VOGU-3710 file (C-alpha; in Angstrom, 3 decimals, decimal comma):
1> xxxxxxxxxx> 50,940/76,952/128,921  52,933/74,864/126,981  53,364/71,331/127,686  57,069/71,104/126,724  59,335/73,666/127,033  60,557/75,679/123,426  63,494/73,758/121,372  65,304/76,615/119,666  68,419/76,048/117,317  70,737/79,302/116,325
11> xxxxxxxxxx> 72,611/78,615/112,745  75,598/80,717/111,637  79,908/80,519/111,806  79,876/80,667/115,294  83,072/79,659/117,086  85,104/79,657/114,194  87,445/82,558/115,105  84,973/85,588/113,657  83,924/87,560/116,719  81,668/89,511/114,931
21> xxxxxxxxxx> 80,047/86,539/114,592  80,726/85,663/117,981  78,783/88,759/119,642  75,422/88,096/117,508  74,832/85,011/118,773  75,696/85,974/122,183  73,552/88,863/121,654  70,242/86,296/121,061  71,595/84,128/123,740  71,075/86,338/126,331
31> xxxxxxxxxx> 67,996/87,069/124,926  66,643/83,938/124,605  68,082/83,161/128,571  66,425/86,677/129,577  62,812/86,024/127,803  62,500/82,607/127,117  64,178/80,442/130,071  62,297/77,339/129,681  63,722/76,804/126,102  66,332/74,304/125,573
41> xxxxxxxxxx> 68,588/76,058/123,015  71,150/74,625/121,076  73,536/75,537/117,755  74,342/74,081/114,254  77,700/76,330/113,543  81,706/76,468/112,266  82,894/75,947/115,577  81,143/73,497/117,996  83,610/73,093/120,400  84,532/76,641/120,790
51> xxxxxxxxxx> 80,494/77,178/121,305  79,585/74,569/124,127  82,679/76,103/125,627  82,575/79,547/125,558  78,514/79,564/125,783  77,172/76,899/127,199  74,711/75,001/124,508  75,000/71,696/123,229  77,318/72,524/119,384  76,229/70,286/116,029
61> xxxxxxxxxx> 78,990/71,139/113,778  77,930/72,791/110,684  79,621/70,482/107,679  79,884/66,813/107,563  83,478/67,747/106,066  86,567/69,327/108,135  88,106/70,406/105,664  84,785/72,405/104,201  86,925/75,953/104,002  90,377/75,104/102,566
71> xxxxxxxxxx> 90,611/75,320/98,937  90,058/70,969/97,740  93,546/70,353/95,141  93,598/67,072/95,045  90,957/64,234/93,680  90,558/62,523/97,224  89,711/66,299/98,758  87,594/66,867/96,000  85,747/63,774/96,234  85,514/64,048/100,442
81> xxxxxxxxxx> 84,010/67,617/99,578  81,598/66,321/97,371  80,348/63,730/99,817  80,101/66,003/102,628  77,757/68,488/100,416  74,880/65,832/100,033  75,628/64,340/103,766  75,216/67,860/104,775  71,119/67,377/103,753  70,712/64,834/105,642
91> xxxxxxxxxx> 72,389/65,862/108,596  70,707/69,746/108,766  67,277/68,378/107,550  67,640/65,898/110,871  69,079/68,573/113,357  66,068/70,890/112,262  63,070/68,615/112,752  63,459/68,256/115,848  63,135/72,177/116,745  60,104/74,218/117,125
101> xxxxxxxxxx> 62,172/77,760/115,620  65,611/78,048/114,211  67,306/81,833/114,364  70,238/82,610/112,268  71,086/86,231/114,292  72,696/88,741/112,627  75,900/88,571/110,216  76,131/89,104/106,824  74,466/86,172/105,505  72,997/87,467/102,945
111> xxxxxxxxxx> 76,117/89,088/101,526  79,444/88,380/99,536  81,105/91,600/100,621  84,313/89,214/101,288  85,022/86,375/99,150  82,914/83,807/99,180  82,302/80,089/97,377  78,423/79,495/96,734  79,149/75,556/97,767  80,104/76,929/101,058
121> xxxxxxxxxx> 77,800/78,715/103,793  75,429/79,899/100,836  74,477/76,560/100,016  74,357/75,443/103,922  71,997/78,496/104,575  69,596/76,972/102,024  69,573/73,533/103,231  68,489/75,359/106,630  65,657/76,994/105,240  64,359/74,530/102,701
131> xxxxxxxxxx> 64,273/71,893/105,132  62,635/74,263/107,677  60,221/74,852/105,239  59,575/71,138/104,168  59,614/70,207/108,424  57,472/73,069/109,517  60,210/74,274/111,857  60,141/78,141/111,764  63,347/79,745/110,526  64,489/82,991/111,085
141> xxxxxxxxxx> 66,642/85,578/109,693  67,559/88,411/112,370  68,517/91,697/111,535  70,545/90,557/108,989  73,075/91,831/106,486  72,641/91,226/103,008  74,086/93,152/99,601  74,303/92,378/95,630  75,686/89,553/94,819  77,090/89,150/91,221
151> xxxxxxxxxx> 77,437/85,586/91,289  74,968/83,972/90,271  74,943/80,543/92,137  75,488/82,087/94,752  72,827/84,764/93,964  70,064/81,800/93,424  71,292/80,322/96,350  70,988/83,595/98,025  67,472/84,726/97,251  65,501/81,197/97,633
161> xxxxxxxxxx> 66,668/81,048/101,341  65,875/84,442/101,625  62,087/83,618/100,077  61,800/79,678/102,345  62,302/81,585/105,821  59,536/82,384/107,602  60,501/85,539/109,367  63,354/87,610/108,115  64,866/91,856/108,942  67,802/93,153/108,012
171> xxxxxxxxxx> 70,575/95,629/110,016  70,086/98,600/107,876  67,571/99,717/104,950  70,365/98,900/102,316  69,818/95,138/102,819  66,665/95,246/102,284  66,833/96,887/99,285  69,387/94,814/98,159  66,635/91,243/98,849  64,295/93,441/97,065
181> xxxxxxxxxx> 66,613/94,306/93,985  67,099/90,253/93,596  63,492/89,637/93,642  62,307/88,888/97,173  59,222/90,427/98,595  60,150/93,011/101,623  57,199/94,147/102,146  57,072/92,807/105,750  60,294/92,790/105,788  61,319/95,403/108,963
191> xxxxxxxxxx> 64,914/96,918/109,587  66,026/97,439/113,146  69,934/97,284/114,170  73,112/94,937/114,325  72,470/93,467/116,678  75,907/93,519/118,494  73,853/97,049/120,106  72,085/94,234/122,705  75,631/93,750/124,327  76,482/95,432/127,599
201> xxxxxxxxxx> 79,245/97,592/126,846  82,280/97,746/129,762  81,874/99,753/132,937  82,851/103,188/133,071  86,401/103,801/134,125  87,291/107,296/135,976  88,517/110,077/133,117  92,504/110,300/133,157  94,301/113,307/132,152  97,048/111,480/129,873
211> xxxxxxxxxx> 95,719/110,864/126,405  94,856/107,286/125,489  96,413/105,285/122,611  94,693/105,597/118,627  92,789/102,102/117,987  93,601/101,088/114,605  90,922/98,120/113,182  92,904/96,400/110,851  91,892/93,627/108,445  92,828/90,662/106,282
221> xxxxxxxxxx> 91,040/92,444/103,737  91,992/91,955/99,687  88,362/92,622/98,152  84,738/91,310/97,328  83,603/88,410/96,287  83,534/90,199/92,205  86,766/91,151/92,972  89,287/87,864/92,495  91,033/88,924/89,624  92,766/91,726/91,462
231> xxxxxxxxxx> 92,962/91,070/94,896  96,097/90,576/95,997  96,274/94,621/94,249  93,432/96,015/96,298  95,273/94,290/99,470  98,501/95,519/98,548  97,524/98,822/98,620  95,187/98,744/101,703  98,432/97,414/104,186  100,536/100,066/102,769
241> xxxxxxxxxx> 97,945/103,184/103,533  97,389/101,353/106,696  100,796/101,076/107,961  102,077/104,733/105,993  98,636/105,524/108,706  100,193/103,981/111,550  103,673/105,227/110,929  102,849/108,783/111,046  100,603/108,744/113,904  103,939/107,427/115,363
251> xxxxxxxxxx> 106,189/109,684/114,448  103,950/112,010/116,720  104,410/110,780/119,574  100,814/108,934/119,459  100,177/105,260/120,899  98,478/102,687/118,459  96,864/99,697/119,938  96,017/96,912/116,632  92,704/95,471/116,451  91,902/92,332/114,859
261> xxxxxxxxxx> 88,427/91,018/114,000  89,577/87,694/112,813  91,758/85,157/112,782  92,987/86,006/110,114  93,457/90,028/110,117  96,399/88,694/113,074  99,255/88,363/110,219  98,610/91,701/109,029  98,822/93,463/112,245  102,109/92,318/112,323
271> xxxxxxxxxx> 103,307/92,907/109,167  102,687/96,619/110,128  104,005/95,936/113,689  107,171/95,129/111,774  107,087/97,408/109,085  106,706/100,384/111,739  109,193/99,019/114,079  108,394/101,022/117,140  107,868/99,872/121,080  104,268/102,981/120,704
281> xxxxxxxxxx> 102,385/100,178/118,412  101,118/97,244/119,838  98,487/94,356/119,023  95,828/94,389/121,144  94,991/90,462/122,483  91,508/90,942/122,315  89,126/87,421/121,601  85,555/88,228/122,044  83,050/92,098/121,028  83,638/92,483/125,132
291> xxxxxxxxxx> 87,372/93,007/124,747  87,338/94,953/121,548  84,702/97,502/123,650  87,178/97,585/126,838  89,926/98,826/123,884  88,287/101,045/122,273  86,451/102,747/125,482  89,891/103,205/126,750  91,346/104,763/122,889  90,848/109,010/122,930
301> xxxxxxxxxx> 89,651/107,427/118,846  89,196/104,783/116,593  90,122/104,316/113,125  88,491/100,716/111,961  88,015/98,421/109,158  86,254/95,488/110,087  82,114/96,516/110,700  82,066/95,221/114,330  84,938/96,578/114,731  83,359/99,661/114,324
311> xxxxxxxxxx> 80,477/98,080/115,968  82,160/98,104/119,267  83,558/102,050/118,536  80,296/103,272/117,700  78,480/101,255/120,466  80,926/102,670/123,956  80,769/106,565/122,038  84,535/106,860/121,338  84,962/109,126/117,937  85,884/106,586/115,109
321> xxxxxxxxxx> 86,616/107,119/111,673  85,713/103,736/108,911  87,913/102,092/106,177  84,750/100,792/104,706  84,866/98,051/102,403  81,288/98,080/102,011  78,018/100,104/101,468  77,446/98,134/105,248  80,052/100,078/106,538  79,032/103,398/105,281
331> xxxxxxxxxx> 75,436/103,253/106,253  76,011/102,406/109,605  78,223/105,185/110,169  75,211/107,371/108,558  73,465/105,858/111,466  75,261/106,998/114,021  76,005/110,576/112,559  79,177/109,496/111,803  78,721/109,781/107,882  81,651/112,399/107,426
341> xxxxxxxxxx> 83,944/110,440/108,494  84,558/107,201/106,065  87,749/106,251/104,124  87,380/103,605/101,481  89,771/100,965/102,229  90,683/99,961/98,795  91,821/103,452/97,903  93,716/104,065/101,688  95,482/107,206/101,105  97,324/107,941/104,057
351> xxxxxxxxxx> 97,388/112,108/103,855  93,952/111,915/103,186  93,045/109,320/106,146  95,203/111,758/108,373  93,257/115,125/107,051  89,800/113,183/108,142  91,148/111,584/111,592  92,700/115,503/112,880  89,039/116,805/111,288  87,161/114,156/113,686
361> xxxxxxxxxx> 89,296/114,447/116,967  89,093/118,877/116,421  85,493/117,178/116,411  85,846/114,927/119,739  83,280/116,615/122,167  80,444/116,933/119,581  80,960/113,835/118,744  80,773/112,271/121,523  77,478/113,508/122,510  76,108/112,321/118,963
371> xxxxxxxxxx> 76,932/109,054/119,730  75,250/108,853/123,221  71,959/110,350/121,218  72,215/107,910/118,827  73,168/105,132/121,276  70,065/105,384/123,008  67,865/105,413/119,655  69,772/101,993/118,470  69,451/100,359/121,333  65,445/100,946/121,623
381> xxxxxxxxxx> 65,628/99,700/117,777  67,373/96,083/118,964  64,606/95,837/121,770  62,214/96,435/119,065  63,943/93,504/117,193  63,379/91,342/119,962  59,873/91,706/120,648  59,164/90,599/116,894  61,009/88,169/117,079  58,957/86,324/119,945
391> xxxxxxxxxx> 55,461/87,497/118,324  56,688/86,107/114,921  57,967/82,676/116,226  56,506/81,444/119,666  53,149/80,757/121,302  50,968/83,780/122,400  51,145/81,584/125,906  55,027/82,091/125,608  54,483/85,126/124,636  53,358/86,469/127,786
401> xxxxxxx> 55,557/84,428/129,438  58,307/87,048/127,595  56,462/90,233/127,666  56,716/89,360/131,794  60,377/88,376/131,995  62,162/90,433/129,483  64,815/93,232/131,014
//
């Protein structure tokens, strides 16, 4: 029996307005509270005030410089940001050495499918893994997403972060393959599933005879980190195609609920509402993945872009079409038996999208049965992930306790 409780940290961009990141945090916190109820847990994250209030754990700001994720144009801002990088070395080291283990739960921490600067989160993750190795604190990258990285500094930082971590697992095969291609030995790394599948779904509601809405998940999409030169063109095509698709649904008398997954997506939803100009189009005020699951569970069909909008819709068993912006969406849809229902977000074609949408609605019954079966398989894989994490990170005595207490 341990004389002192386990000291466990969670690390990531939580509390900063992205519901997918927060959902991954929530899944790990639920597990820790069930399996290790005596553990002392705190966070180092992007939005410490939100995390402390919403999840009841002490939280420390990820970066010393509060303007870390704003573009620095003035000399004073550039100097402050540079100073912050140095200060963060000591802040991260001091935080890491207080813990027995630090968990980086889920999310795409090893990918650049969206614009990302190397000295932002990739640098923070590298500091975490390096200081963890120096101080003997085991750092675990748990069911994370990864992808091919073109920018050399980001690729180097990501590769070394992964090598220095004490434990690694991935949410899909393509993530593990990407890290192997970048020179990381993945022979002992396992693939499980996205941690959000561990979250409880909404309570079942009574069936209704009237048709439900179509949920359309939108995104402030400008392409990947390697597409900055054509970002505005990509965004224009995506917004135009999505708007024309929503307008076509409204012309058929279908109510449409626009979903977001990040605070950055709200202007996109507002632009579509203004362009279509119909009371049939409304924007859901979904502040969490639980809210998104409720919205998608009440829909007839979901068409979504953000990865965790897709996860929520698939988890509740609603027929779903992906406006896919990266391979992770394609992999998720294939895993859930929905590989035929992907449409490229970069080339959003309203006519083709409508064809796929109508085909999906015609096959609604079989699709719902497929999703029910696949969800049982995925839920078991997440349980296996948490069991493996306990074995890898925590002492044998605590492991035995976890096996007795875990649901």
